[in-house]
MIGU-716397 format. One line per field, with one value per atom (N, C-alpha, C, CB): residue in one letter; chain; atom name; x, y, z. Coordinates in steps of 0.02 Angstrom, whole numbers, plus 50000, padded with zeros to 5 digits. Glycine has a CB too. Example, Ala and Ser with C-alpha at 12.3 -4.5 7.8 and 13.67 -1.06 7.14 Angstrom:
residues 2
r c(A/A/A/A/S/S/S/S)
c c(A/A/A/A/A/A/A/A)
a c(N/CA/C/CB/N/CA/C/CB)
x c(50660/50615/50660/50565/50642/50684/50645/50704)
y c(49716/49775/49835/49776/49888/49947/50002/49970)
z c(50390/50390/50390/50452/50354/50357/50394/50286)
end
This chain:
residues 135
r c(M/M/M/M/L/L/L/L/L/L/L/L/A/A/A/A/S/S/S/S/I/I/I/I/L/L/L/L/L/L/L/L/M/M/M/M/A/A/A/A/P/P/P/P/S/S/S/S/A/A/A/A/W/W/W/W/L/L/L/L/V/V/V/V/E/E/E/E/T/T/T/T/A/A/A/A/F/F/F/F/L/L/L/L/R/R/R/R/F/F/F/F/H/H/H/H/G/G/G/G/W/W/W/W/L/L/L/L/I/I/I/I/S/S/S/S/E/E/E/E/P/P/P/P/H/H/H/H/G/G/G/G/P/P/P/P/K/K/K/K/L/L/L/L/I/I/I/I/L/L/L/L/V/V/V/V/V/V/V/V/A/A/A/A/G/G/G/G/T/T/T/T/A/A/A/A/L/L/L/L/W/W/W/W/A/A/A/A/L/L/L/L/A/A/A/A/M/M/M/M/L/L/L/L/T/T/T/T/V/V/V/V/G/G/G/G/V/V/V/V/W/W/W/W/L/L/L/L/W/W/W/W/T/T/T/T/L/L/L/L/T/T/T/T/F/F/F/F/W/W/W/W/Q/Q/Q/Q/L/L/L/L/G/G/G/G/A/A/A/A/F/F/F/F/A/A/A/A/T/T/T/T/M/M/M/M/E/E/E/E/E/E/E/E/S/S/S/S/L/L/L/L/Y/Y/Y/Y/F/F/F/F/S/S/S/S/M/M/M/M/V/V/V/V/T/T/T/T/F/F/F/F/T/T/T/T/T/T/T/T/L/L/L/L/G/G/G/G/Y/Y/Y/Y/G/G/G/G/D/D/D/D/V/V/V/V/L/L/L/L/M/M/M/M/P/P/P/P/H/H/H/H/R/R/R/R/W/W/W/W/R/R/R/R/I/I/I/I/L/L/L/L/G/G/G/G/A/A/A/A/M/M/M/M/A/A/A/A/A/A/A/A/A/A/A/A/N/N/N/N/G/G/G/G/L/L/L/L/L/L/L/L/K/K/K/K/F/F/F/F/G/G/G/G/L/L/L/L/L/L/L/L/T/T/T/T/A/A/A/A/L/L/L/L/L/L/L/L/V/V/V/V/E/E/E/E/A/A/A/A/L/L/L/L/R/R/R/R/H/H/H/H/V/V/V/V/R/R/R/R/M/M/M/M/H/H/H/H/Q/Q/Q/Q/V/V/V/V/A/A/A/A/S/S/S/S/R/R/R/R/R/R/R/R/R/R/R/R)
c c(A/A/A/A/A/A/A/A/A/A/A/A/A/A/A/A/A/A/A/A/A/A/A/A/A/A/A/A/A/A/A/A/A/A/A/A/A/A/A/A/A/A/A/A/A/A/A/A/A/A/A/A/A/A/A/A/A/A/A/A/A/A/A/A/A/A/A/A/A/A/A/A/A/A/A/A/A/A/A/A/A/A/A/A/A/A/A/A/A/A/A/A/A/A/A/A/A/A/A/A/A/A/A/A/A/A/A/A/A/A/A/A/A/A/A/A/A/A/A/A/A/A/A/A/A/A/A/A/A/A/A/A/A/A/A/A/A/A/A/A/A/A/A/A/A/A/A/A/A/A/A/A/A/A/A/A/A/A/A/A/A/A/A/A/A/A/A/A/A/A/A/A/A/A/A/A/A/A/A/A/A/A/A/A/A/A/A/A/A/A/A/A/A/A/A/A/A/A/A/A/A/A/A/A/A/A/A/A/A/A/A/A/A/A/A/A/A/A/A/A/A/A/A/A/A/A/A/A/A/A/A/A/A/A/A/A/A/A/A/A/A/A/A/A/A/A/A/A/A/A/A/A/A/A/A/A/A/A/A/A/A/A/A/A/A/A/A/A/A/A/A/A/A/A/A/A/A/A/A/A/A/A/A/A/A/A/A/A/A/A/A/A/A/A/A/A/A/A/A/A/A/A/A/A/A/A/A/A/A/A/A/A/A/A/A/A/A/A/A/A/A/A/A/A/A/A/A/A/A/A/A/A/A/A/A/A/A/A/A/A/A/A/A/A/A/A/A/A/A/A/A/A/A/A/A/A/A/A/A/A/A/A/A/A/A/A/A/A/A/A/A/A/A/A/A/A/A/A/A/A/A/A/A/A/A/A/A/A/A/A/A/A/A/A/A/A/A/A/A/A/A/A/A/A/A/A/A/A/A/A/A/A/A/A/A/A/A/A/A/A/A/A/A/A/A/A/A/A/A/A/A/A/A/A/A/A/A/A/A/A/A/A/A/A/A/A/A/A/A/A/A/A/A/A/A/A/A/A/A/A/A/A/A/A/A/A/A/A/A/A/A/A/A/A/A/A/A/A/A/A/A/A/A/A/A/A/A/A/A/A/A/A/A/A/A/A/A/A/A/A/A/A/A/A/A/A/A/A/A/A/A/A/A/A/A/A/A/A/A/A/A/A/A/A/A/A/A/A/A/A/A/A/A/A/A/A/A/A/A/A)
a c(N/CA/C/CB/N/CA/C/CB/N/CA/C/CB/N/CA/C/CB/N/CA/C/CB/N/CA/C/CB/N/CA/C/CB/N/CA/C/CB/N/CA/C/CB/N/CA/C/CB/N/CA/C/CB/N/CA/C/CB/N/CA/C/CB/N/CA/C/CB/N/CA/C/CB/N/CA/C/CB/N/CA/C/CB/N/CA/C/CB/N/CA/C/CB/N/CA/C/CB/N/CA/C/CB/N/CA/C/CB/N/CA/C/CB/N/CA/C/CB/N/CA/C/CB/N/CA/C/CB/N/CA/C/CB/N/CA/C/CB/N/CA/C/CB/N/CA/C/CB/N/CA/C/CB/N/CA/C/CB/N/CA/C/CB/N/CA/C/CB/N/CA/C/CB/N/CA/C/CB/N/CA/C/CB/N/CA/C/CB/N/CA/C/CB/N/CA/C/CB/N/CA/C/CB/N/CA/C/CB/N/CA/C/CB/N/CA/C/CB/N/CA/C/CB/N/CA/C/CB/N/CA/C/CB/N/CA/C/CB/N/CA/C/CB/N/CA/C/CB/N/CA/C/CB/N/CA/C/CB/N/CA/C/CB/N/CA/C/CB/N/CA/C/CB/N/CA/C/CB/N/CA/C/CB/N/CA/C/CB/N/CA/C/CB/N/CA/C/CB/N/CA/C/CB/N/CA/C/CB/N/CA/C/CB/N/CA/C/CB/N/CA/C/CB/N/CA/C/CB/N/CA/C/CB/N/CA/C/CB/N/CA/C/CB/N/CA/C/CB/N/CA/C/CB/N/CA/C/CB/N/CA/C/CB/N/CA/C/CB/N/CA/C/CB/N/CA/C/CB/N/CA/C/CB/N/CA/C/CB/N/CA/C/CB/N/CA/C/CB/N/CA/C/CB/N/CA/C/CB/N/CA/C/CB/N/CA/C/CB/N/CA/C/CB/N/CA/C/CB/N/CA/C/CB/N/CA/C/CB/N/CA/C/CB/N/CA/C/CB/N/CA/C/CB/N/CA/C/CB/N/CA/C/CB/N/CA/C/CB/N/CA/C/CB/N/CA/C/CB/N/CA/C/CB/N/CA/C/CB/N/CA/C/CB/N/CA/C/CB/N/CA/C/CB/N/CA/C/CB/N/CA/C/CB/N/CA/C/CB/N/CA/C/CB/N/CA/C/CB/N/CA/C/CB/N/CA/C/CB/N/CA/C/CB/N/CA/C/CB/N/CA/C/CB/N/CA/C/CB/N/CA/C/CB/N/CA/C/CB/N/CA/C/CB/N/CA/C/CB/N/CA/C/CB/N/CA/C/CB/N/CA/C/CB/N/CA/C/CB/N/CA/C/CB/N/CA/C/CB/N/CA/C/CB/N/CA/C/CB/N/CA/C/CB/N/CA/C/CB/N/CA/C/CB/N/CA/C/CB/N/CA/C/CB/N/CA/C/CB/N/CA/C/CB/N/CA/C/CB/N/CA/C/CB/N/CA/C/CB/N/CA/C/CB)
x c(50410/50398/50335/50460/50330/50281/50215/50301/50215/50164/50142/50180/50191/50182/50143/50254/50161/50139/50055/50181/50040/49965/49940/49949/49967/49924/49923/49937/49954/49935/49874/49976/49872/49825/49754/49851/49750/49704/49641/49724/49660/49616/49605/49646/49645/49624/49562/49686/49578/49527/49455/49549/49469/49399/49381/49397/49401/49393/49358/49452/49390/49373/49298/49434/49292/49220/49164/49223/49187/49157/49123/49192/49160/49150/49086/49240/49094/49054/48991/49077/49001/48925/48889/48942/48919/48904/48853/48991/48895/48862/48829/48890/48812/48770/48739/48743/48683/48620/48616/48590/48666/48700/48741/48778/48778/48816/48757/48875/48693/48657/48592/48636/48592/48550/48571/48558/48531/48546/48580/48476/48611/48643/48705/48666/48702/48751/48815/48743/48829/48889/48941/48884/48925/48987/49006/48987/48945/48968/49023/48886/49003/49055/49125/49044/49128/49208/49246/49213/49188/49197/49228/49135/49195/49213/49279/49174/49290/49353/49402/49355/49398/49443/49468/49400/49414/49448/49479/49403/49452/49463/49539/49393/49546/49608/49674/49594/49656/49699/49718/49674/49653/49671/49719/49623/49724/49764/49840/49729/49835/49900/49939/49884/49888/49918/49936/49882/49917/49921/49993/49849/50009/50073/50141/50060/50110/50159/50176/50146/50133/50167/50201/50138/50176/50218/50293/50184/50295/50368/50401/50372/50368/50412/50433/50333/50392/50417/50472/50362/50464/50533/50592/50527/50575/50627/50669/50608/50634/50657/50681/50601/50654/50707/50775/50669/50763/50848/50885/50867/50861/50892/50922/50852/50892/50902/50957/50811/50949/50982/51052/50934/51057/51117/51127/51179/51094/51074/51100/50962/51093/51116/51142/51057/51175/51203/51165/51250/51123/51084/50998/51106/50966/50887/50867/50851/50888/50864/50882/50903/50933/50945/50907/51026/50882/50842/50775/50843/50747/50673/50677/50641/50721/50720/50734/50778/50776/50782/50708/50858/50676/50610/50560/50588/50563/50491/50511/50459/50576/50572/50564/50609/50597/50587/50492/50628/50475/50411/50353/50407/50377/50335/50363/50355/50397/50441/50454/50415/50476/50487/50586/50461/50611/50675/50715/50670/50739/50782/50859/50772/50886/50943/50990/50959/50991/51045/51075/51001/51015/51042/51030/51014/51083/51073/51075/51117/51050/51041/51116/50979/51144/51221/51190/51286/51235/51237/51198/51307/51229/51202/51119/51248/51074/51039/50985/51060/51006/50970/50900/51002/50903/50820/50771/50809/50788/50748/50719/50771/50760/50719/50682/50751/50691/50638/50578/50653/50577/50532/50498/50565/50531/50489/50451/50529/50467/50445/50401/50482/50379/50336/50279/50358/50306/50249/50210/50309/50262/50221/50173/50293/50196/50161/50075/50216/50093/50033/49989/50048/50021/49976/49940/50024/49978/49954/49893/49998/49889/49846/49790/49871/49804/49734/49706/49767/49744/49721/49677/49792/49696/49665/49583/49726/49603/49522/49501/49501/49513/49479/49448/49516/49502/49465/49401/49514/49420/49364/49299/49392/49313/49256/49204/49284/49239/49201/49171/49237/49193/49152/49101/49195/49119/49063/49014/49087/49015/48970/48931/49007/48964/48938/48871/48999/48910/48875/48808/48914/48823/48761/48724/48769/48737/48661/48635/48666/48683/48632/48605/48655/48604/48554/48506/48580/48506/48464/48413/48511/48461/48411/48370/48466/48381/48355/48296/48398/48306/48261/48184/48298/48204/48149/48116/48166)
y c(47275/47330/47329/47339/47269/47268/47245/47217/47217/47208/47262/47163/47323/47395/47433/47434/47436/47466/47457/47446/47378/47360/47361/47298/47359/47377/47440/47347/47494/47560/47581/47579/47531/47556/47521/47537/47470/47442/47482/47388/47491/47564/47621/47591/47654/47707/47685/47730/47628/47615/47605/47554/47568/47570/47633/47540/47671/47740/47794/47757/47759/47803/47778/47792/47701/47664/47692/47621/47701/47751/47795/47779/47838/47914/47886/47963/47849/47822/47819/47751/47776/47741/47804/47680/47842/47903/47948/47954/47970/47998/47970/48033/47910/47889/47908/47876/47945/47964/48037/47969/48073/48148/48124/48194/48057/48045/48024/47985/47984/47968/48019/47889/48072/48129/48150/48188/48189/48244/48300/48273/48326/48321/48269/48394/48237/48174/48183/48138/48224/48233/48256/48267/48321/48337/48301/48404/48250/48206/48140/48166/48123/48081/48111/48074/48168/48199/48204/48265/48211/48230/48167/48253/48094/48022/48030/47961/48037/48021/48047/48043/48122/48178/48156/48260/48131/48118/48054/48120/47992/47923/47935/47852/47970/47966/48015/47983/48083/48102/48049/48160/48013/47957/47913/47916/47886/47844/47869/47801/47934/47960/47968/48052/47985/47991/47936/48024/47858/47809/47774/47773/47792/47780/47823/47790/47893/47926/47902/47976/47882/47843/47799/47822/47743/47690/47691/47655/47754/47778/47799/47834/47842/47882/47802/47950/47763/47705/47678/47652/47670/47627/47673/47598/47750/47777/47795/47833/47798/47792/47713/47818/47681/47603/47603/47532/47634/47614/47670/47616/47723/47774/47750/47826/47716/47711/47629/47706/47594/47536/47558/47494/47628/47658/47631/47652/47627/47589/47666/47558/47713/47753/47835/47754/47862/47905/47972/47908/48006/48051/48019/48093/48064/48063/48055/48130/48115/48127/48056/48201/48056/47964/47919/47921/47920/47858/47869/47837/47931/47949/47951/48013/47976/47962/47877/48010/47828/47765/47729/47732/47746/47724/47728/47754/47817/47829/47797/47913/47786/47739/47681/47738/47631/47575/47555/47594/47598/47592/47603/47673/47621/47637/47589/47721/47544/47506/47528/47440/47586/47624/47603/47725/47620/47584/47611/47510/47671/47684/47662/47735/47640/47601/47648/47543/47716/47778/47773/47863/47758/47749/47674/47809/47646/47562/47554/47513/47507/47488/47464/47431/47451/47418/47353/47439/47303/47234/47195/47202/47211/47169/47183/47176/47249/47271/47248/47320/47232/47223/47198/47192/47130/47109/47157/47034/47197/47258/47296/47292/47311/47336/47305/47369/47253/47200/47217/47106/47199/47196/47248/47202/47325/47382/47385/47442/47359/47357/47309/47362/47243/47220/47249/47173/47270/47324/47393/47372/47404/47479/47426/47552/47383/47355/47317/47303/47284/47253/47327/47182/47376/47443/47485/47497/47495/47509/47479/47489/47409/47380/47363/47340/47375/47359/47447/47319/47498/47561/47573/47621/47550/47564/47519/47543/47459/47427/47465/47347/47487/47528/47581/47549/47624/47688/47661/47729/47611/47590/47565/47528/47527/47501/47543/47446/47625/47663/47710/47694/47734/47741/47694/47732/47637/47585/47597/47500/47585/47580/47643/47572/47715/47774/47781/47811/47768/47754/47727/47705/47658/47612/47623/47537/47652/47667/47738/47665/47784/47842/47824/47900/47780/47754/47719/47715/47690/47634/47711/47549/47755/47817/47850/47890/47864/47896/47865/47912/47776/47737/47743/47659/47745/47747/47812/47729)
z c(50665/50623/50571/50587/50552/50506/50551/50443/50605/50652/50690/50692/50701/50732/50683/50748/50621/50575/50566/50522/50560/50561/50622/50535/50683/50740/50755/50795/50718/50700/50670/50663/50607/50556/50572/50479/50616/50618/50652/50644/50711/50758/50738/50814/50674/50631/50584/50586/50557/50515/50558/50472/50613/50653/50660/50722/50686/50693/50644/50701/50580/50519/50495/50454/50498/50512/50533/50557/50616/50659/50639/50691/50605/50582/50523/50541/50490/50429/50458/50396/50502/50541/50568/50619/50599/50651/50595/50683/50519/50477/50430/50457/50434/50394/50349/50411/50389/50382/50337/50456/50375/50329/50250/50390/50257/50201/50145/50218/50160/50101/50096/50105/50125/50108/50038/50160/50006/49952/49993/49911/49946/49884/49893/49859/49839/49832/49832/49774/49760/49738/49780/49693/49825/49857/49920/49872/49934/49998/49967/50041/49896/49869/49884/49793/49859/49863/49919/49844/49972/50037/50052/50080/50044/50061/50043/50023/49977/49936/49967/49868/49975/49989/50069/49982/50113/50176/50172/50235/50137/50159/50113/50133/50070/50043/50078/49969/50125/50169/50224/50195/50239/50297/50290/50311/50216/50205/50176/50165/50148/50138/50238/50084/50269/50331/50367/50367/50362/50391/50352/50389/50272/50240/50259/50170/50283/50327/50375/50347/50430/50488/50486/50523/50430/50420/50391/50384/50353/50332/50385/50282/50412/50490/50533/50562/50557/50594/50554/50609/50498/50471/50473/50387/50466/50458/50532/50416/50578/50639/50651/50687/50643/50650/50617/50609/50542/50515/50549/50417/50581/50611/50669/50623/50713/50783/50767/50838/50733/50713/50679/50664/50665/50626/50567/50657/50527/50450/50411/50434/50436/50394/50431/50339/50422/50445/50460/50409/50434/50434/50437/50375/50460/50464/50397/50495/50371/50303/50250/50276/50258/50214/50243/50220/50311/50324/50304/50397/50290/50275/50213/50303/50170/50099/50080/50067/50101/50080/50112/50109/50171/50186/50139/50237/50096/50066/50003/50059/49972/49920/49919/49893/49961/49998/50002/50075/50028/50080/50006/50164/49972/49878/49839/49826/49854/49815/49739/49816/49750/49690/49677/49709/49723/49730/49682/49721/49685/49651/49655/49652/49708/49725/49725/49682/49723/49733/49813/49720/49851/49914/49963/49948/49974/49990/50042/49968/50080/50146/50161/50157/50231/50227/50232/50294/50224/50195/50238/50187/50324/50370/50388/50430/50364/50369/50315/50377/50245/50200/50206/50168/50234/50236/50274/50275/50314/50324/50287/50346/50238/50183/50131/50155/50127/50081/50118/50083/50189/50256/50235/50333/50228/50224/50158/50234/50098/50052/50041/50021/50066/50077/50127/50086/50174/50227/50180/50305/50137/50098/50047/50036/50021/49974/49998/49945/50063/50080/50110/50141/50128/50157/50107/50195/50051/49985/49976/49934/49950/49940/49990/49918/50058/50114/50117/50222/50100/50118/50039/50143/49995/49934/49918/49880/49968/49963/50006/49980/50055/50099/50073/50144/50034/50002/49969/49943/49917/49865/49906/49813/49948/49981/50036/50013/50055/50085/50031/50139/49988/49916/49908/49852/49877/49851/49905/49844/49964/50022/50014/50095/50037/50025/49967/50005/49913/49844/49848/49803/49883/49865/49914/49857/49972/50009/49988/50099/49949/49914/49871/49888/49823/49771/49793/49724/49856/49874/49916/49933/49949/49980/49912/50024/49862/49819/49789/49780/49780/49751/49803/49745/49875/49916/49917/49980)
end
């Protein structure tokens, strides 16, 4: 599941980067403010979509394994674990508890990578906007 989650995110990140490259000229032209907002909003929505896909992958895995009786319980546990919030009100059956820890590690890694990509996208666009203004 860790590998599947990452393998789904990698091509998606490549597509986002390709989109940035395609619209590079437009993004660095004036006016800059609205385009920065668009970059932040678009990248944040993409990151949210990638997190949602990751949560659903774990949800389906837990449900298929029979770790939880309902899809809702599986989804709730996945979200709480993936975000490392860990309320503890829904627990994994003893035999599957290592998967819960793996889901938490996957969520932590994914949040870190997506945050880094969000900051890098904003930094890259802003850096080129400033450079184009100087010219």
